[in-house]
N, CA, C, O and the ligand as a Tripos MOL2 file, in Angstrom:
@<TRIPOS>MOLECULE
protein
  257   255    65     0     0
PROTEIN
NO_CHARGES

@<TRIPOS>ATOM
      1 N           2.3960  -18.0290   12.5380 N.3       1 MET1
      2 CA          2.4230  -16.7110   11.8800 C.3       1 MET1
      3 C           1.0540  -16.2330   11.5920 C.2       1 MET1
      4 O           0.2350  -16.9860   11.0660 O.2       1 MET1
      5 N           0.7520  -14.9340   11.9330 N.am      2 LYS2
      6 CA         -0.5500  -14.3570   11.5180 C.3       2 LYS2
      7 C          -0.4520  -13.8380   10.0980 C.2       2 LYS2
      8 O           0.5740  -13.3100    9.6690 O.2       2 LYS2
      9 N          -1.5750  -14.0100    9.3690 N.am      3 THR3
     10 CA         -1.5510  -13.3960    8.0170 C.3       3 THR3
     11 C          -2.7980  -12.6040    7.7950 C.2       3 THR3
     12 O          -3.8470  -12.8800    8.3780 O.2       3 THR3
     13 N          -2.6760  -11.6150    6.9480 N.am      4 ILE4
     14 CA         -3.8500  -10.8990    6.4490 C.3       4 ILE4
     15 C          -3.6820  -10.7820    4.9340 C.2       4 ILE4
     16 O          -2.5810  -10.7400    4.3850 O.2       4 ILE4
     17 N          -4.8610  -10.7320    4.2990 N.am      5 SER5
     18 CA         -4.8410  -10.4130    2.8670 C.3       5 SER5
     19 C          -5.1090   -8.9740    2.6860 C.2       5 SER5
     20 O          -6.0680   -8.4380    3.2410 O.2       5 SER5
     21 N          -4.2760   -8.3230    1.9160 N.am      6 LEU6
     22 CA         -4.4940   -6.9680    1.6790 C.3       6 LEU6
     23 C          -5.4660   -6.7670    0.4260 C.2       6 LEU6
     24 O          -5.6250   -7.6740   -0.3910 O.2       6 LEU6
     25 N          -6.0820   -5.5760    0.3210 N.am      7 PRO7
     26 CA         -7.1330   -5.4660   -0.7300 C.3       7 PRO7
     27 C          -6.6000   -5.7130   -2.1160 C.2       7 PRO7
     28 O          -7.3590   -6.1010   -3.0040 O.2       7 PRO7
     29 N          -5.3150   -5.4990   -2.3290 N.am      8 CYS8
     30 CA         -4.7380   -5.7600   -3.6880 C.3       8 CYS8
     31 C          -4.4290   -7.2620   -3.8650 C.2       8 CYS8
     32 O          -4.0170   -7.6650   -4.9530 O.2       8 CYS8
     33 N          -4.6100   -8.0630   -2.8740 N.am      9 LYS9
     34 CA         -4.4050   -9.5050   -2.9150 C.3       9 LYS9
     35 C          -3.0080   -9.9210   -2.5050 C.2       9 LYS9
     36 O          -2.6550  -11.0980   -2.5850 O.2       9 LYS9
     37 N          -2.2090   -8.9540   -2.0630 N.am     10 CYS10
     38 CA         -0.9950   -9.3770   -1.3650 C.3      10 CYS10
     39 C          -1.4110  -10.1000   -0.0960 C.2      10 CYS10
     40 O          -2.4580   -9.8410    0.4990 O.2      10 CYS10
     41 N          -0.5400  -11.0140    0.2830 N.am     11 LYS11
     42 CA         -0.7150  -11.6390    1.6400 C.3      11 LYS11
     43 C           0.4430  -11.2880    2.5200 C.2      11 LYS11
     44 O           1.6020  -11.5580    2.2040 O.2      11 LYS11
     45 N           0.1110  -10.6800    3.6340 N.am     12 LEU12
     46 CA          1.0800  -10.2450    4.5640 C.3      12 LEU12
     47 C           1.0250  -11.1300    5.7840 C.2      12 LEU12
     48 O          -0.0500  -11.3900    6.3260 O.2      12 LEU12
     49 N           2.1910  -11.5960    6.2240 N.am     13 GLY13
     50 CA          2.2900  -12.3970    7.3880 C.3      13 GLY13
     51 C           3.4480  -11.9830    8.3500 C.2      13 GLY13
     52 O           4.5160  -11.5280    7.9420 O.2      13 GLY13
     53 N           3.1560  -12.1710    9.5960 N.am     14 TRP14
     54 CA          4.2290  -11.6800   10.5800 C.3      14 TRP14
     55 C           4.0680  -12.4410   11.8100 C.2      14 TRP14
     56 O           2.9830  -12.9190   12.1430 O.2      14 TRP14
     57 N           5.1800  -12.5610   12.5140 N.am     15 ASP15
     58 CA          5.2510  -13.0370   13.8530 C.3      15 ASP15
     59 C           6.2500  -12.2380   14.6800 C.2      15 ASP15
     60 O           6.6030  -11.1370   14.2580 O.2      15 ASP15
     61 N           6.7000  -12.6810   15.7560 N.am     16 GLU16
     62 CA          7.6590  -11.8700   16.6160 C.3      16 GLU16
     63 C           8.8870  -11.6430   15.8710 C.2      16 GLU16
     64 O           9.5160  -10.6130   16.1170 O.2      16 GLU16
     65 N           9.3030  -12.4280   15.0270 N.am     17 THR17
     66 CA         10.7320  -12.3720   14.4530 C.3      17 THR17
     67 C          10.7940  -11.9900   13.0520 C.2      17 THR17
     68 O          11.8210  -11.4620   12.6260 O.2      17 THR17
     69 N           9.7310  -12.2160   12.2400 N.am     18 GLU18
     70 CA          9.8230  -11.9180   10.8560 C.3      18 GLU18
     71 C           8.5540  -11.4700   10.1480 C.2      18 GLU18
     72 O           7.4580  -11.8000   10.6000 O.2      18 GLU18
     73 N           8.6650  -10.7640    9.1040 N.am     19 ILE19
     74 CA          7.5360  -10.4210    8.3110 C.3      19 ILE19
     75 C           7.7370  -10.9920    6.9310 C.2      19 ILE19
     76 O           8.8280  -10.9120    6.3660 O.2      19 ILE19
     77 N           6.6710  -11.5770    6.3820 N.am     20 SER20
     78 CA          6.7660  -12.0480    4.9870 C.3      20 SER20
     79 C           5.6980  -11.5000    4.1410 C.2      20 SER20
     80 O           4.6140  -11.2630    4.6740 O.2      20 SER20
     81 N           5.8690  -11.2630    2.8530 N.am     21 LEU21
     82 CA          4.8720  -10.7380    2.0680 C.3      21 LEU21
     83 C           4.8450  -11.5390    0.7340 C.2      21 LEU21
     84 O           5.8340  -11.6220    0.0060 O.2      21 LEU21
     85 N           3.6960  -12.0990    0.4730 N.am     22 ILE22
     86 CA          3.5310  -12.7350   -0.8200 C.3      22 ILE22
     87 C           2.8220  -11.6920   -1.7450 C.2      22 ILE22
     88 O           1.6320  -11.4120   -1.5960 O.2      22 ILE22
     89 N           3.5820  -11.1530   -2.6720 N.am     23 MET23
     90 CA          3.1160  -10.0120   -3.4520 C.3      23 MET23
     91 C           2.1700  -10.3230   -4.5240 C.2      23 MET23
     92 O           2.2890  -11.3660   -5.1660 O.2      23 MET23
     93 N           1.1400   -9.3900   -4.7790 N.am     24 CYS24
     94 CA          0.3080   -9.4870   -5.8980 C.3      24 CYS24
     95 C           1.1360   -8.9810   -7.1450 C.2      24 CYS24
     96 O           2.2800   -8.5380   -7.0490 O.2      24 CYS24
     97 N           0.4770   -9.0900   -8.2450 N.am     25 ASN25
     98 CA          1.2730   -8.7120   -9.4430 C.3      25 ASN25
     99 C           1.6330   -7.2350   -9.4300 C.2      25 ASN25
    100 O           2.7180   -6.8330   -9.8510 O.2      25 ASN25
    101 N           0.7200   -6.4650   -8.9490 N.am     26 ILE26
    102 CA          1.0160   -4.9900   -8.8990 C.3      26 ILE26
    103 C           2.2380   -4.6790   -8.1090 C.2      26 ILE26
    104 O           3.1420   -3.9490   -8.5160 O.2      26 ILE26
    105 N           2.2100   -5.2940   -6.9250 N.am     27 HIS27
    106 CA          3.3120   -4.9290   -6.0350 C.3      27 HIS27
    107 C           4.6160   -5.7070   -6.4390 C.2      27 HIS27
    108 O           5.7310   -5.2260   -6.2360 O.2      27 HIS27
    109 N           4.4300   -6.8650   -6.9870 N.am     28 TYR28
    110 CA          5.6410   -7.5640   -7.5020 C.3      28 TYR28
    111 C           6.3300   -6.6280   -8.5960 C.2      28 TYR28
    112 O           7.5430   -6.4200   -8.5870 O.2      28 TYR28
    113 N           5.5260   -6.1210   -9.4660 N.am     29 ASN29
    114 CA          6.0790   -5.2370  -10.5360 C.3      29 ASN29
    115 C           6.6580   -4.0250   -9.8710 C.2      29 ASN29
    116 O           7.7560   -3.6120  -10.2440 O.2      29 ASN29
    117 N           5.9930   -3.4270   -8.9090 N.am     30 ALA30
    118 CA          6.5570   -2.2350   -8.2240 C.3      30 ALA30
    119 C           7.8660   -2.5620   -7.5790 C.2      30 ALA30
    120 O           8.8210   -1.7850   -7.6170 O.2      30 ALA30
    121 N           7.8930   -3.7550   -6.9710 N.am     31 TYR31
    122 CA          9.1270   -4.0940   -6.2910 C.3      31 TYR31
    123 C          10.2620   -4.3090   -7.2840 C.2      31 TYR31
    124 O          11.4060   -3.9590   -6.9950 O.2      31 TYR31
    125 N           9.9520   -4.8990   -8.4920 N.am     32 LEU32
    126 CA         11.0540   -5.0450   -9.4360 C.3      32 LEU32
    127 C          11.5210   -3.6280   -9.8680 C.2      32 LEU32
    128 O          12.7070   -3.4230  -10.1250 O.2      32 LEU32
    129 N          10.5780   -2.6500   -9.9470 N.am     33 ASP33
    130 CA         10.9560   -1.2790  -10.2680 C.3      33 ASP33
    131 C          11.7990   -0.6160   -9.2720 C.2      33 ASP33
    132 O          12.7770    0.0660   -9.5790 O.2      33 ASP33
    133 N          11.3700   -0.8450   -7.9710 N.am     34 LYS34
    134 CA         12.0260   -0.1260   -6.8530 C.3      34 LYS34
    135 C          13.0100   -0.9800   -6.0240 C.2      34 LYS34
    136 O          13.7900   -0.4680   -5.2210 O.2      34 LYS34
    137 N          12.9370   -2.2850   -6.2530 N.am     35 GLY35
    138 CA         13.5940   -3.1950   -5.4100 C.3      35 GLY35
    139 C          15.1350   -2.8890   -5.2960 C.2      35 GLY35
    140 O          15.7230   -3.0940   -4.2340 O.2      35 GLY35
    141 N          15.7350   -2.4260   -6.3350 N.am     36 LEU36
    142 CA         17.1550   -2.1960   -6.2230 C.3      36 LEU36
    143 C          17.4960   -1.0960   -5.2680 C.2      36 LEU36
    144 O          18.6220   -1.0340   -4.7730 O.2      36 LEU36
    145 N          16.5210   -0.1930   -4.9830 N.am     37 ASN37
    146 CA         16.7820    0.9090   -4.1860 C.3      37 ASN37
    147 C          16.1320    0.8320   -2.7390 C.2      37 ASN37
    148 O          16.3660    1.6450   -1.8450 O.2      37 ASN37
    149 N          15.2850   -0.2550   -2.6350 N.am     38 THR38
    150 CA         14.5030   -0.3380   -1.4150 C.3      38 THR38
    151 C          14.7310   -1.6390   -0.7060 C.2      38 THR38
    152 O          14.5670   -2.7040   -1.3020 O.2      38 THR38
    153 N          15.0950   -1.5870    0.5110 N.am     39 ALA39
    154 CA         15.2260   -2.8230    1.3170 C.3      39 ALA39
    155 C          13.8690   -3.5640    1.3820 C.2      39 ALA39
    156 O          12.8130   -2.9330    1.4160 O.2      39 ALA39
    157 N          13.9170   -4.8550    1.3980 N.am     40 ALA40
    158 CA         12.8000   -5.6820    1.4160 C.3      40 ALA40
    159 C          11.7790   -5.3150    2.5530 C.2      40 ALA40
    160 O          10.5610   -5.2970    2.3740 O.2      40 ALA40
    161 N          12.3930   -5.0290    3.7210 N.am     41 ASP41
    162 CA         11.5710   -4.7220    4.8440 C.3      41 ASP41
    163 C          10.8760   -3.3400    4.7010 C.2      41 ASP41
    164 O           9.7120   -3.1620    5.0610 O.2      41 ASP41
    165 N          11.6080   -2.4330    4.1880 N.am     42 ASP42
    166 CA         11.0190   -1.1680    3.8720 C.3      42 ASP42
    167 C           9.8750   -1.2730    2.8630 C.2      42 ASP42
    168 O           8.8420   -0.6230    3.0220 O.2      42 ASP42
    169 N          10.0630   -2.1070    1.8080 N.am     43 PHE43
    170 CA          8.9970   -2.2230    0.8640 C.3      43 PHE43
    171 C           7.7920   -2.8400    1.4350 C.2      43 PHE43
    172 O           6.6700   -2.4780    1.0800 O.2      43 PHE43
    173 N           7.9870   -3.7580    2.3060 N.am     44 ILE44
    174 CA          6.8370   -4.3930    2.9570 C.3      44 ILE44
    175 C           6.0140   -3.3680    3.7320 C.2      44 ILE44
    176 O           4.7840   -3.3960    3.7040 O.2      44 ILE44
    177 N           6.7080   -2.4620    4.4250 N.am     45 LYS45
    178 CA          6.0600   -1.4590    5.1710 C.3      45 LYS45
    179 C           5.2990   -0.5600    4.2820 C.2      45 LYS45
    180 O           4.2030   -0.1330    4.6480 O.2      45 LYS45
    181 N           5.8370   -0.2220    3.0650 N.am     46 ILE46
    182 CA          5.1650    0.6620    2.2340 C.3      46 ILE46
    183 C           3.8690   -0.0360    1.6620 C.2      46 ILE46
    184 O           2.8490    0.6270    1.4750 O.2      46 ILE46
    185 N           3.9240   -1.3030    1.4040 N.am     47 VAL47
    186 CA          2.7330   -2.0560    0.8600 C.3      47 VAL47
    187 C           1.7180   -2.1970    2.0250 C.2      47 VAL47
    188 O           0.5130   -2.2240    1.7770 O.2      47 VAL47
    189 N           2.1900   -2.2880    3.2930 N.am     48 ALA48
    190 CA          1.2760   -2.5630    4.3220 C.3      48 ALA48
    191 C           0.7080   -1.2920    4.9310 C.2      48 ALA48
    192 O          -0.1170   -1.3640    5.8420 O.2      48 ALA48
    193 N           1.1370   -0.1150    4.4420 N.am     49 SER49
    194 CA          0.7590    1.1370    5.0560 C.3      49 SER49
    195 C           0.2140    2.1180    4.0570 C.2      49 SER49
    196 O           0.7450    3.2140    3.8800 O.2      49 SER49
    197 N          -0.8710    1.7040    3.3930 N.am     50 PRO50
    198 CA         -1.4880    2.6060    2.4060 C.3      50 PRO50
    199 C          -2.1210    3.7700    3.0030 C.2      50 PRO50
    200 O          -2.4320    3.6950    4.1910 O.2      50 PRO50
    201 N          -2.3540    4.8240    2.3580 N.am     51 LYS51
    202 CA         -3.0330    6.0010    2.8110 C.3      51 LYS51
    203 C          -4.4930    5.5300    3.2080 C.2      51 LYS51
    204 O          -5.1100    4.6570    2.5960 O.2      51 LYS51
    205 N          -4.9340    6.1750    4.2380 N.am     52 GLY52
    206 CA         -6.2960    5.7110    4.7690 C.3      52 GLY52
    207 C          -6.2740    4.3500    5.3230 C.2      52 GLY52
    208 O          -7.2510    3.6020    5.2760 O.2      52 GLY52
    209 N          -5.1420    4.0400    5.8500 N.am     53 SER53
    210 CA         -4.9360    2.6280    6.3510 C.3      53 SER53
    211 C          -6.1880    2.1760    7.1490 C.2      53 SER53
    212 O          -6.7650    2.9580    7.9050 O.2      53 SER53
    213 N          -6.5820    0.9330    6.9690 N.am     54 HIS54
    214 CA         -7.6250    0.4190    7.7940 C.3      54 HIS54
    215 C          -6.9590   -0.6390    8.6480 C.2      54 HIS54
    216 O          -7.6620   -1.4200    9.2900 O.2      54 HIS54
    217 N          -5.6920   -0.7020    8.6880 N.am     55 TYR55
    218 CA         -5.0610   -1.7260    9.6000 C.3      55 TYR55
    219 C          -4.9680   -1.1480   10.9860 C.2      55 TYR55
    220 O          -4.7990    0.0560   11.1800 O.2      55 TYR55
    221 N          -5.0800   -2.0060   11.9050 N.am     56 SER56
    222 CA         -5.1140   -1.5380   13.2860 C.3      56 SER56
    223 C          -3.7350   -0.9770   13.7180 C.2      56 SER56
    224 O          -2.7240   -1.4090   13.1640 O.2      56 SER56
    225 N          -3.6540   -0.0660   14.6510 N.am     57 PRO57
    226 CA         -2.3980    0.4580   15.1670 C.3      57 PRO57
    227 C          -1.4840   -0.7030   15.6540 C.2      57 PRO57
    228 O          -0.2610   -0.6520   15.5220 O.2      57 PRO57
    229 N          -2.1180   -1.7250   16.2100 N.am     58 LYS58
    230 CA         -1.3550   -2.7970   16.6970 C.3      58 LYS58
    231 C          -0.5950   -3.5110   15.5760 C.2      58 LYS58
    232 O           0.5750   -3.8650   15.7270 O.2      58 LYS58
    233 N          -1.2730   -3.7110   14.4640 N.am     59 ILE59
    234 CA         -0.5610   -4.3310   13.3350 C.3      59 ILE59
    235 C           0.5550   -3.4750   12.8620 C.2      59 ILE59
    236 O           1.6720   -3.9360   12.6310 O.2      59 ILE59
    237 N           0.2350   -2.1940   12.7150 N.am     60 LEU60
    238 CA          1.2910   -1.2600   12.1930 C.3      60 LEU60
    239 C           2.4470   -1.1660   13.2190 C.2      60 LEU60
    240 O           3.6120   -1.0320   12.8440 O.2      60 LEU60
    241 N           2.1060   -1.2370   14.4840 N.am     61 GLU61
    242 CA          3.1580   -1.2450   15.5050 C.3      61 GLU61
    243 C           4.0510   -2.4780   15.3680 C.2      61 GLU61
    244 O           5.2620   -2.4140   15.5760 O.2      61 GLU61
    245 N           3.4270   -3.5950   15.0150 N.am     62 SER62
    246 CA          4.2440   -4.7770   15.0070 C.3      62 SER62
    247 C           5.0770   -4.7920   13.6960 C.2      62 SER62
    248 O           5.9690   -5.6330   13.5830 O.2      62 SER62
    249 N           4.8480   -3.9680   12.7710 N.am     63 LEU63
    250 CA          5.6150   -3.8900   11.5320 C.3      63 LEU63
    251 C           6.8640   -3.0060   11.6850 C.2      63 LEU63
    252 O           7.7430   -3.0300   10.8220 O.2      63 LEU63
    253 N           6.9510   -2.2190   12.7870 N.am     64 ARG64
    254 CA          8.0630   -1.3520   12.8920 C.3      64 ARG64
    255 C           9.2990   -2.1170   13.2500 C.2      64 ARG64
    256 O          10.3720   -1.5290   13.3860 O.2      64 ARG64
    257 ZN         -0.2550   -5.8270   -3.4630 Zn       65 ZN65
@<TRIPOS>BOND
     1     1     2 1
     2     2     3 1
     3     3     4 2
     4     3     5 am
     5     5     6 1
     6     6     7 1
     7     7     8 2
     8     7     9 am
     9     9    10 1
    10    10    11 1
    11    11    12 2
    12    11    13 am
    13    13    14 1
    14    14    15 1
    15    15    16 2
    16    15    17 am
    17    17    18 1
    18    18    19 1
    19    19    20 2
    20    19    21 am
    21    21    22 1
    22    22    23 1
    23    23    24 2
    24    23    25 am
    25    25    26 1
    26    26    27 1
    27    27    28 2
    28    27    29 am
    29    29    30 1
    30    30    31 1
    31    31    32 2
    32    31    33 am
    33    33    34 1
    34    34    35 1
    35    35    36 2
    36    35    37 am
    37    37    38 1
    38    38    39 1
    39    39    40 2
    40    39    41 am
    41    41    42 1
    42    42    43 1
    43    43    44 2
    44    43    45 am
    45    45    46 1
    46    46    47 1
    47    47    48 2
    48    47    49 am
    49    49    50 1
    50    50    51 1
    51    51    52 2
    52    51    53 am
    53    53    54 1
    54    54    55 1
    55    55    56 2
    56    55    57 am
    57    57    58 1
    58    58    59 1
    59    59    60 2
    60    59    61 am
    61    61    62 1
    62    62    63 1
    63    63    64 2
    64    63    65 am
    65    65    66 1
    66    66    67 1
    67    67    68 2
    68    67    69 am
    69    69    70 1
    70    70    71 1
    71    71    72 2
    72    71    73 am
    73    73    74 1
    74    74    75 1
    75    75    76 2
    76    75    77 am
    77    77    78 1
    78    78    79 1
    79    79    80 2
    80    79    81 am
    81    81    82 1
    82    82    83 1
    83    83    84 2
    84    83    85 am
    85    85    86 1
    86    86    87 1
    87    87    88 2
    88    87    89 am
    89    89    90 1
    90    90    91 1
    91    91    92 2
    92    91    93 am
    93    93    94 1
    94    94    95 1
    95    95    96 2
    96    95    97 am
    97    97    98 1
    98    98    99 1
    99    99   100 2
   100    99   101 am
   101   101   102 1
   102   102   103 1
   103   103   104 2
   104   103   105 am
   105   105   106 1
   106   106   107 1
   107   107   108 2
   108   107   109 am
   109   109   110 1
   110   110   111 1
   111   111   112 2
   112   111   113 am
   113   113   114 1
   114   114   115 1
   115   115   116 2
   116   115   117 am
   117   117   118 1
   118   118   119 1
   119   119   120 2
   120   119   121 am
   121   121   122 1
   122   122   123 1
   123   123   124 2
   124   123   125 am
   125   125   126 1
   126   126   127 1
   127   127   128 2
   128   127   129 am
   129   129   130 1
   130   130   131 1
   131   131   132 2
   132   131   133 am
   133   133   134 1
   134   134   135 1
   135   135   136 2
   136   135   137 am
   137   137   138 1
   138   138   139 1
   139   139   140 2
   140   139   141 am
   141   141   142 1
   142   142   143 1
   143   143   144 2
   144   143   145 am
   145   145   146 1
   146   146   147 1
   147   147   148 2
   148   147   149 am
   149   149   150 1
   150   150   151 1
   151   151   152 2
   152   151   153 am
   153   153   154 1
   154   154   155 1
   155   155   156 2
   156   155   157 am
   157   157   158 1
   158   158   159 1
   159   159   160 2
   160   159   161 am
   161   161   162 1
   162   162   163 1
   163   163   164 2
   164   163   165 am
   165   165   166 1
   166   166   167 1
   167   167   168 2
   168   167   169 am
   169   169   170 1
   170   170   171 1
   171   171   172 2
   172   171   173 am
   173   173   174 1
   174   174   175 1
   175   175   176 2
   176   175   177 am
   177   177   178 1
   178   178   179 1
   179   179   180 2
   180   179   181 am
   181   181   182 1
   182   182   183 1
   183   183   184 2
   184   183   185 am
   185   185   186 1
   186   186   187 1
   187   187   188 2
   188   187   189 am
   189   189   190 1
   190   190   191 1
   191   191   192 2
   192   191   193 am
   193   193   194 1
   194   194   195 1
   195   195   196 2
   196   195   197 am
   197   197   198 1
   198   198   199 1
   199   199   200 2
   200   199   201 am
   201   201   202 1
   202   202   203 1
   203   203   204 2
   204   203   205 am
   205   205   206 1
   206   206   207 1
   207   207   208 2
   208   207   209 am
   209   209   210 1
   210   210   211 1
   211   211   212 2
   212   211   213 am
   213   213   214 1
   214   214   215 1
   215   215   216 2
   216   215   217 am
   217   217   218 1
   218   218   219 1
   219   219   220 2
   220   219   221 am
   221   221   222 1
   222   222   223 1
   223   223   224 2
   224   223   225 am
   225   225   226 1
   226   226   227 1
   227   227   228 2
   228   227   229 am
   229   229   230 1
   230   230   231 1
   231   231   232 2
   232   231   233 am
   233   233   234 1
   234   234   235 1
   235   235   236 2
   236   235   237 am
   237   237   238 1
   238   238   239 1
   239   239   240 2
   240   239   241 am
   241   241   242 1
   242   242   243 1
   243   243   244 2
   244   243   245 am
   245   245   246 1
   246   246   247 1
   247   247   248 2
   248   247   249 am
   249   249   250 1
   250   250   251 1
   251   251   252 2
   252   251   253 am
   253   253   254 1
   254   254   255 1
   255   255   256 2
@<TRIPOS>SUBSTRUCTURE
     1 MET1         2 RESIDUE 1 A MET
     2 LYS2         6 RESIDUE 1 A LYS
     3 THR3        10 RESIDUE 1 A THR
     4 ILE4        14 RESIDUE 1 A ILE
     5 SER5        18 RESIDUE 1 A SER
     6 LEU6        22 RESIDUE 1 A LEU
     7 PRO7        26 RESIDUE 1 A PRO
     8 CYS8        30 RESIDUE 1 A CYS
     9 LYS9        34 RESIDUE 1 A LYS
    10 CYS10       38 RESIDUE 1 A CYS
    11 LYS11       42 RESIDUE 1 A LYS
    12 LEU12       46 RESIDUE 1 A LEU
    13 GLY13       50 RESIDUE 1 A GLY
    14 TRP14       54 RESIDUE 1 A TRP
    15 ASP15       58 RESIDUE 1 A ASP
    16 GLU16       62 RESIDUE 1 A GLU
    17 THR17       66 RESIDUE 1 A THR
    18 GLU18       70 RESIDUE 1 A GLU
    19 ILE19       74 RESIDUE 1 A ILE
    20 SER20       78 RESIDUE 1 A SER
    21 LEU21       82 RESIDUE 1 A LEU
    22 ILE22       86 RESIDUE 1 A ILE
    23 MET23       90 RESIDUE 1 A MET
    24 CYS24       94 RESIDUE 1 A CYS
    25 ASN25       98 RESIDUE 1 A ASN
    26 ILE26      102 RESIDUE 1 A ILE
    27 HIS27      106 RESIDUE 1 A HIS
    28 TYR28      110 RESIDUE 1 A TYR
    29 ASN29      114 RESIDUE 1 A ASN
    30 ALA30      118 RESIDUE 1 A ALA
    31 TYR31      122 RESIDUE 1 A TYR
    32 LEU32      126 RESIDUE 1 A LEU
    33 ASP33      130 RESIDUE 1 A ASP
    34 LYS34      134 RESIDUE 1 A LYS
    35 GLY35      138 RESIDUE 1 A GLY
    36 LEU36      142 RESIDUE 1 A LEU
    37 ASN37      146 RESIDUE 1 A ASN
    38 THR38      150 RESIDUE 1 A THR
    39 ALA39      154 RESIDUE 1 A ALA
    40 ALA40      158 RESIDUE 1 A ALA
    41 ASP41      162 RESIDUE 1 A ASP
    42 ASP42      166 RESIDUE 1 A ASP
    43 PHE43      170 RESIDUE 1 A PHE
    44 ILE44      174 RESIDUE 1 A ILE
    45 LYS45      178 RESIDUE 1 A LYS
    46 ILE46      182 RESIDUE 1 A ILE
    47 VAL47      186 RESIDUE 1 A VAL
    48 ALA48      190 RESIDUE 1 A ALA
    49 SER49      194 RESIDUE 1 A SER
    50 PRO50      198 RESIDUE 1 A PRO
    51 LYS51      202 RESIDUE 1 A LYS
    52 GLY52      206 RESIDUE 1 A GLY
    53 SER53      210 RESIDUE 1 A SER
    54 HIS54      214 RESIDUE 1 A HIS
    55 TYR55      218 RESIDUE 1 A TYR
    56 SER56      222 RESIDUE 1 A SER
    57 PRO57      226 RESIDUE 1 A PRO
    58 LYS58      230 RESIDUE 1 A LYS
    59 ILE59      234 RESIDUE 1 A ILE
    60 LEU60      238 RESIDUE 1 A LEU
    61 GLU61      242 RESIDUE 1 A GLU
    62 SER62      246 RESIDUE 1 A SER
    63 LEU63      250 RESIDUE 1 A LEU
    64 ARG64      254 RESIDUE 1 A ARG
    65 ZN65       257 GROUP 0 **** ****
């Protein structure tokens, strides 16, 4: 599994079959707030796709 560390200290990992996210405190709290209304996969995409994204199109493509 490939992993990247996000600026907020989340760790995002993915391979062909799954995406995992080890959340920082900020996003963990955000997830607790929104988690009831947001599927985990969708939340991961939100975390991984900040405005002004510096992640490559290939990474974002792999998140779809
Ligand atoms: Zn985070």
